[in-house]
N, C-alpha and C positions, 0 to 999 in steps of 0.2 A: 857289752862295750868292748871297744877295740884296744889293742895293745900298742904302745909306742915303743919301737925298738925292742920289743919283747919284754919290757920291764915295767913301764908306767901305763896305767889305765888312762885313756883319754876321756874326760868327763862329758864331752859334748859331741854332737854331729852337726855338720853343716851340709845343707842340701843345695845342689846347683841343677838347673834344668837347661839342657842343650837343645834348642829348637832348630830342627833341620829346615832348610829352605824348601819352599813349595815345589820348585823345579828340580830338586835332587831326590833321587829314589835310592834309598839304602836297603839292602837286604837285612834280615834280621841279625845274621852273623856279623855283617859289617857294622851295624849299629852297636853291637855288643863289644867289638873290637875298639870302636871310637870311645865307648864308655869307659873301658878298662884303660886306655891310653890317657884320657882326661883325668881319671881318678889317680892314676899313678904320678903324673906331672904335677897335679894340684896338691898332692899329699906330701911333696918334697918339704923338708923343714923350713920354717920361717916364711912360709906363704901366708899372706894375710887376705882376709875377705871382708868386705863391707855388705851388710845386708842390703838388698835391693839393687846392688850395682850389676850392670851388664859389662862382663870383663871384655868381651869383644868391641864394646864401644870405644875403648881406648886402645889403639893399635900398639902404642909403646908398651903399655902395661901388659897386654895380652901376649906380646912376643917375649917379654921377660918371663911370664909365667909358663907359657906353653913351648918356648923354644922353637925348634925345628917344626914342631907339629902345628904351629900357628897358621901357616899357609894352608895346610889341608883343612884345618878347622874353619878358617875364614871362607874357604870355598863352599864348604858343606853346610855351615851352620849360620842361621840368621841372628842368633843371640846365645849367650852362655850367662845366664842370671843366677845370682846368689839369692835363693828365694826363702830359705827357712833355717833357723837354728833351734836345736833342742839340747838343753843342758842347763847348767848353773849360769847365773848372771844374764838372765833373759833380757834385762835392760841394756846390756852391751850391744852396740851394733856392728863392732869390728872384732873379728876372730882370727886366731892364728892356727896354722896347720899343725903347730906343736901341741895344741890343746884339744883339737877336734878330729873326728873322723870325717873324711870327705866322701860324700856320696853324690854320684852324677847320674842323671836319668836323661837319656836321649829320646826325643819324641818328634812327631810331625803332626801338624793339625790337619784334620779332615775339612773339607769345605762344603760338602753336600750331605744332606740327611737321606733318609729312606722311609718308605711306607710299606707296610705289609697288609694285605687284604684281610688276613686274620685279626689284625689289630687296627681297624679303621678309626676306632675311637681313641687311639694313642698315636703319639708322634715317636718314632724311633730314630736316634742320632747315634752315629758312629763317633766314639770319643778318642782322643781329645778333639774338640771341635772349635773351628775359627770363631763361631758365634759367642763362645764363652771364654775367649782368650784373655781377656782383662778383668773379668768379674771378680776372680778371687783377690786380686791385688787391691781392688777398689773397696772391698769390705774392711770395715773398721769396727773393732770391739773393744770393750773395756779390758778384757782379759784374753789370754792365749787360746781362744776357742778354736780357731783354725787348726792350730799345730795339735791341740788335744784330740780333735776329731779325726784328722788324718791318722794320728797314731793309733787311736782306738780301732778304726776300721781296718787298717792294714795288719794290726796285730791279730784281729779276730779272723781275717781271711787266712793269714799265714798259718795260725794255729789250726784252722779247720782243714788245711791241705796236707797236714802231716800224715804219714801213712798210718792207717788204723785209727786215725783220730775222728771223734764225733763232734758234732757242732758244740761249741762251748755254751755255757748257761746263758750267755748274753744272746738275746734274740736279735736277728739281723733287721731290726725295724727301729728307725729313729724318727722322733716326732719333734718338729720345731713349732712352737705355738706362741702367739702373741698378736697384738693389734697390727692392723694393715700398716705397711710401710716400713717395717722393721727389719726387712732382709731375709725372710724365711726361704722364699723360693730361690733367690739369688745364691744363698749359702748352699742350699741343696745342690743346685746346677754346679756351682763352683766346686763343691766336694766331690761330685761325680767326675769332674774334670781332673782334679788333682789326683784322685784315686787311679784314674786310667793312666796317668803319667808315672805315678809312684810305683805302681804294680806291674808295669809293662814287661818286666822280666819274668813275671809269674803268669799273667794273662796276656796273650798275643792281641786280643781284641777286647774292647769294652763297648757296650751299647747302653745308652740312656734311653729308657722307655718313660715318656711322660704321658700319664693318663689323664684324659680330659673328663673330669668328673662331671662338669656342667652338661656335656654332651650326653652323658649317660642317663641323666635325670630329665632330659628334655626330648632330644630326638628319639631316645630308646625307652620313653616312658612306658611302664607296665612290663618292660623287658629288661630292666636294670640288672636283676639278679642273674639273668642269662648272660648278659653281656660281660658282667664281672667274672663269672665262671669261665667264659671263653678266653678273657684276658689271662687269667691265671693258668689256664690250660696251655695257652701259647707261650707263656713265660717258662713253664716247666719244660716244654718241649725244646726251647731255645737252650735251656740249661743242659738238658741231656744230650743234645745234638753236638755240642761243642764244649768239652770240659775246660778248654783253654780260653773261654770266653766269659768275661764277667758281665753280668747284667744288673744295672742300677735302675730301679723303678721309683720314679718320683710321682707321688700322688698329691697334687696340689688341692688345697681346700678339702681335706679328707673327710670333713664333717658332712659332705654331700652324700657319701656312701658309708659313713660309720657313725650315724646319728644314733642316740641313746634309744634302744629298743623299748626301754621302759616307757619313755615319753611317747614313742610312736604307737605303742599298744593302746594308748588312750584316744588316738585320733583315727584318721582314715588312710594315712599314708603307708598302706600295707606293702606297696612297692619298694618304699624305703627301707621298711623292715626286712624284706627278703634280700635286698642289696647288701645290708649289713651282715646278715648270716652268711651270704655268699663270700663276702670279704674276708670274714673270720675264717671260714673253711679254706679259702684260698691261701691265706697267710699260713695256715698250719701245714698245708700241703707243701708250699714253697720252701719252708724252713729246713726241709730234708736235704736241699741242695746247697753246697758250700759256695757256689759261684753266683749268688744273688744277694742283693741287699735292698732294702726299701727305705726311702726317705719321704716323709710325709710332713705336710704343713697344715696348719688350722688357725683360724681366727677366733674360734669359739671352743675353747677346751672343755667348758662345762656341758657342751652339747654332745660330746663324744661318748660312745658306748663304753661302759666300765670294762667289758671284755676286750675291747680294742685296746684300751689304755694298759690293761694288764699284760698285753702282748708286746708293748713297746719296751725295747731293750734300753732306750735312752730317751728322756724327755727334756727338751731345752727350752726354757722360757726366754723369750726375747721381747724386750721393751724398748721404748725410745731412748736415745743416747743421752748420757749426762754431758756436762760441760766440756770435759776434756775430749771426748769422742766427737762431740759437735765441732769443736775446733778442728780436729784432724779431718773430719768429713769435708768441712768447708775448704780447708787447706789443700786436700787432695784434689777436689773438684777445680779449685782455682788454678792449681798447678797444671792440671790437665788442659784446661782452657788456654794457659800459657804455652804449653807444649804444642797445642794444635794451631796456635797463632791467632786465636780469638782474642786473647789479651797480650799486649806487647809489653814485655818486661824482662829485664836481665837479672831481676832480683828473685831469690827463693824465699818462700815463707818459712820462718823457723818452727821448730817443734813447739808443742804446748808448753813444756817447761821453760824453753828460752823465751817464749812470748811473755810468760809470766814475769820474767825478769825485765824484758823490755817495758812492760806495762808500768812497772814501778819507777822506771827511769827516764823513758822517752816515749810519750804518748803518740808521737808522730811517726814512729816506725811501722812498717807494714804489719808485722806480728802483733804489735801492741794494738793497732787499729783493728785487726781481726778479732783479737781476744775481746776488745770493747764491744764488737758486734755481738759476740757470743753472750756477753753480759746483757746487752740489750734485749736479745731474744729472751733470756731468762728472767728480766727484770719484773719484780713482783708488782710494782706500781703500774706495769702495763698489763696486768692480770694474768701473767703466765708464771709458771714455776718450773724449775729445772727438770727436764726429762719429758716435757709434754710435747715437743716437736719431733717428728718422726725422721728417720734417716733419709727417706725418700724426698721429703719436702726440702731438707737441707740440701740434698745433692741437686736439686732443680733450681734452688735459690739464686746462685750466681748467674746462670745463664738467663733465667727469666728477668733478672734486674737489668742485665745488659740490654736485652731485647726491648725492654720497656722504656729505657731512658737514654740510650745512646743516640746521639745527634751527629757525631763526627764519623770520619772514615775509619778511625782506629780507636781502640780502647786500651789505655794503659792500666797499670795495676791500681794506681791512685784513683782513677775514674771508676774502676770496678768496685773498689771498696766503698766509695761514695755511693754508688748506685745500690749496692747491697743494703747499706745502712738506710738509705732513702726508702727503699722498697719496704723494709721491715718497719720503719716508723709509720709509713703510710698505711699499711695493712693493719698495724695495731690500733691506729687512730680510728680507722673506719669500723673496726670490729667493736671497739668500745662504744663509739658514738650509736652504732646500730643496736647494741645491746642495751644501752641506757635509754634509748628512745622506746624500744619495745617494752622495757621493764616498767615504764610509767603506768602502764595499764594492768600491771600485775602486782602492785603494792596493795596489801590487805588493809583492813580497817586500823590495824595497829601501826601502820606506817612502815612495816617491814616487809622485805621481799619474801615471798614464800620459799620454802626449802624443799628440794626434790631429793629423792633417793639417789645415792651414788653407787655404781656397781662395786666400788672398793670398800663399801661399808660405812661411808661418811656421807654427810649431807652437803648439798651444793646449793649455793644461792642461785636464783634464776638468771641473774646477770652473768654467772659463769657458764650456766648451761647454754644460754643463747650465744655467749662468746665462742664456746667450743663448737656449736652447731655452725655458726658462721664461718669458722675456720675450716671446717669440713667442706662447706660450699666452695670457699676459696681454693682449697686444694684441688677439688674436681676441675675448677676452671683453669688452674695452673697446669694440671696434667694435659688439658686439651691444648693449651697454648704452646706447651712444650713440644707436643707431637707435631704440631703444624710447623715447627722449626726444627724438625728432626735432622735436617742436613747441616744445621748449624751447630747444634749442641749434641754431643754423643750421649746415648742413653746409658743407663746404669744407675744404681742407687746403693746406698750403703746402710748400715745398721749397726747395732751392737747387741750383745748378749748380757742378760742380767743374772743368769744362773742355770744350773743344771738340776 
């Protein structure tokens, strides 16, 4: 922790990111000078910072904070955003330089990726990259998972780089597991992006290697183990060639190459068994390098090999969001549609807490109406329970509703909220009607619907099973519809974390 005037410990840290314009080229030493100047000016007593604000977006405020340095900053920087706060009072969004240590990171986004012949089954991207520019900000969780992850990874890497230091007990392997649509892959990509910015004073370059597990088991069938071994050999070589380069390896749907060997031994998938062995051996070899970290995702935790799970330094369970996070996901997506001009509105939707107050006083206000939509989604009489809808589905909901119902040239906020509610009611009604119709043939002689086993250890009525299956079908159709309108609605999805 930093000292204030040599006497008082500042309890928190505020992080700002200064994004360099694409047509501006700064040398490493020039970026460092700019970083130091910004930190010095923003650390002057009585400076205030609002989380999420772009200081350069307000010329008057920026000139007050930066003084004579404002002109230079405005020429070189596209934005100067307050991105994160660590410390006490996490619920507070406004912080003073009197109480926080100011940390600034200067960065520039890459626009193109690269392919290596030795890693044809992988995609290599120089980080931070333009394609991941907004993913981190769009992620919504119940708790401060994003801040905790950044802090954990940066501490691990900093400690491992100390002279004579060995790798800490924590294994550089993080596993995100949970049902589809909960944000696992996006969180991994966003984490790699943030690490590349936060650690650019330690590592001059960062590469994200995304391993295509599906390709390994299809295109290279019977050679999967060989391909896995070649990938890890190439990763080790990259680590050794440049110690100032950080390698982030993303293995999506890792169960494809980390399947339980015990279950495999009873079948004929010997290629899968060999691939799992090669993966475990590769992970053991790679952990000797301090400049590599592995990020994995899985939809099927129970299928993963016990030895692989034992190697995971951190396992994060990710489930569908609860009501408060559902609200913030929809709020963020609607606000983005407003910012992009797809929804015409001068009104900003309030936070979940403020919306709760509105709901009890004026049901016609936008926040109150949006909260009513959340309650409709989770209404028990419609056959749903809180936490059953995925973040991905919520993210696509506003755009899909507008595309489905808009007949006018423009869509205002009131119309958008009407469309969203109408879409939800329509889909719930169709799902229940379909389930009830199909259930007529499934009633046994006692007049009761048969019960099926639930993966969570409970029993489900056939009506609920059919309803859930129909929701999956609708979700797939929804994804196809959204892809066809990619030019209208920006991609991205959100999720939440349930525990570590």
